[in-house]
C-alpha positions in Angstrom: 50.1 232.0 -148.3 48.1 232.8 -151.5 49.5 232.8 -155.0 48.3 234.2 -158.3 49.2 232.8 -161.7 49.0 235.3 -164.5 48.0 233.9 -167.9 48.7 237.2 -169.7 51.2 240.0 -169.3 50.4 242.1 -166.2 51.6 245.2 -164.5 52.1 245.0 -160.8 52.0 248.0 -158.5 53.4 247.4 -155.0 52.8 249.7 -152.0 53.5 249.3 -148.4 50.9 249.4 -145.6 51.6 253.1 -144.8 51.0 254.1 -148.5 47.9 252.0 -148.7 46.4 253.5 -145.5 47.3 257.0 -146.6 45.3 256.4 -149.8 42.4 254.2 -148.5 42.7 254.4 -144.7 39.6 256.6 -144.1 37.7 254.5 -146.7 38.6 251.3 -144.9 37.7 252.8 -141.5 34.2 253.7 -142.9 33.8 250.3 -144.4 34.7 248.5 -141.2 32.3 250.7 -139.2 29.5 249.9 -141.7 30.3 246.2 -141.6 30.3 246.3 -137.8 26.9 248.1 -137.8 25.4 245.4 -140.0 27.0 242.4 -138.1 24.0 240.3 -136.8 25.9 239.6 -133.6 26.2 243.3 -132.9 22.6 243.9 -133.9 21.4 241.2 -131.5 23.7 242.4 -128.7 22.4 246.0 -129.0 18.8 244.8 -129.2 19.1 243.0 -125.8 20.7 245.8 -123.9 19.1 246.7 -120.6 15.5 247.8 -121.0 12.5 247.9 -118.6 9.3 245.9 -117.9 8.1 246.6 -121.5 11.1 244.8 -123.1 14.7 245.0 -124.0 16.3 248.3 -125.2 15.9 247.3 -128.9 12.1 246.7 -128.5 11.8 250.1 -126.8 13.8 251.9 -129.5 11.7 250.4 -132.2 8.6 251.9 -130.6 10.4 255.3 -129.9 10.2 254.7 -126.2 12.8 255.4 -123.5 13.6 252.9 -120.8 12.1 253.6 -117.4 15.2 253.5 -115.0 12.9 252.6 -112.1 11.8 249.4 -113.9 15.2 248.3 -115.2 15.4 244.8 -116.6 18.4 242.8 -117.9 18.0 240.4 -120.8 19.8 237.1 -121.7 19.1 235.1 -124.8 20.6 232.0 -126.3 20.6 231.3 -130.0 21.7 228.1 -131.7 25.2 228.5 -133.3 25.7 229.6 -136.9 28.5 228.4 -139.1 31.2 230.9 -140.2 29.7 230.6 -143.7 26.3 231.7 -142.4 27.8 234.7 -140.5 29.8 235.6 -143.6 26.7 235.5 -145.8 24.8 237.7 -143.2 27.7 240.2 -143.1 27.7 240.3 -146.9 23.9 240.7 -146.9 23.5 237.6 -148.9 22.1 235.4 -146.1 18.3 235.5 -145.6 17.8 233.0 -142.9 15.5 230.0 -143.1 12.2 231.9 -143.3 
């Protein structure tokens, strides 16, 4: 559990989850969707969706190409693991990689 120590006089407002979600629920849903869209793991997974002989789906989308169903290919890739801190920095758009 977390605790906060106030060093000056404070006013505390307490609401339950239902009240919170009624005020900020849609905002939180939008924020979660934006965070998911920026998650590097999701971006990589989407990039390597089934493509064709020209490359994975993400490479085709980047060139405004449609996959040719008669030449379907599946892609598999392995990356070295990242720390939770690195993932958090990427999610917060603070991480820039090693380049």
